[in-house]
N, C-alpha and C positions, 0 to 999 in steps of 0.2 A: 392167420395165426402164425407169426413168424417164430413163436416159441417152439413149435415142432421142429423147425429147421435148426434152431439153436440147440435143442435137445440132441438132434442128430449129430451135430458137430461136437458136442460134449461127449457123447458116447464114442465117437471116433477118436477123440483125444485119449480117453480112458482105455480103449481097446488097443491103441498104439502103444501106450505106456505098458499095458499088460504084456504085449508081445516083446517089447524091447527089455523090460525088467523081469520078465518070466514069473508073473504071479497069476493065480487062477481066479481069484475072486476079490471083489471090493467089499469090505464090511461097511465102510462109511465114506461117502463122498461129500466133501465140503465145497460149496460154491459161494462166490461173493457176486451179488447183483446189486450194484449201487442204485441209489434212488433216482439218479439221472440216466441210467442206462437204457430206459425205454423197454424194460422187461416186465411183463406181468408174471409175478412170482408163482402164483397159484397155477397158471396155465403151464408154466415152465416145469413145475413139479409134476403135474398131470402128464405132460408129454414124456418126461423122463421115465415115470412109472409105467407108461404105456409101452415104451421101447425096451425096458429092462428085461423082461422074460427071455431066457435063452442066451443072455450075455453075461459078461463078468460083473455086471451091476445087478443081476438078478438077486433080490433079497437085500440089497444094500440099504443102509439108512442114508437118506439124502437130506443134507443140512444146507439151507440157503440163507446166508447172512446178507443183511441189507444195510450197508453202511450209508450214512446220510450224504446228501450233496453238499459240496463246498464250491464257492465261486469267489472270484476277485472282482470287486467293484471298481470300475475305472474312475468314476467321479470322486469317490471318497477314499480310494486307495486302501480298502480294507478286505480282508478275507472273511466271508460271511457264510453262515449255514443257509442252505436253501432246500426246499422240498420238491421243487419243480422248476423247469427251465423258464416258465412264464412268470414266476414269482419276482417281485421287486426286491431291491436291496432292503433288508430290515433296518439299516442305519440311516440311509438317505432317501430311499424310495425310488432310486434310479432303476432303469431296466437294462443298463449298460453293464451286464455281468458276464464274465468269462468263466465258464465252469472249470474247476481245478481238481475236483474229486467227486467220487460217487458215480462216475460214468462208466465204470468197468463191469464186465462180466467175465469172470475168470474161475478156474479150478484152483482152489486154495490148498486142498489137502485130500489125500487118499489114504485110508487105512486099509491095508490089503492082507490077504491070506496067500501063503506060498503055495506053489503048484504041487 
């Protein structure tokens, strides 16, 4: 379950920001986990909630947005929406797709409380 490792990395990013920006607590953490990022959102949420007690994320609302995947189809030269990397182009049926969006896992926003 690599989501536990991802959650640990997210927690480190947030704690580093807390030390640098001098805030005590996070009220809301907003993440973006694209449809093509290879992240099981429920497992990531569970891992974050398991790691939160005793940290600046303790009690924080965790919002995980899931933007759709986008790809560039080489044969038909179109930008198309896709839900998985194995899906064919919805326009021409080709599997020659280059993902262009929805591949990221990132911290989008922190709502914090001062120290």
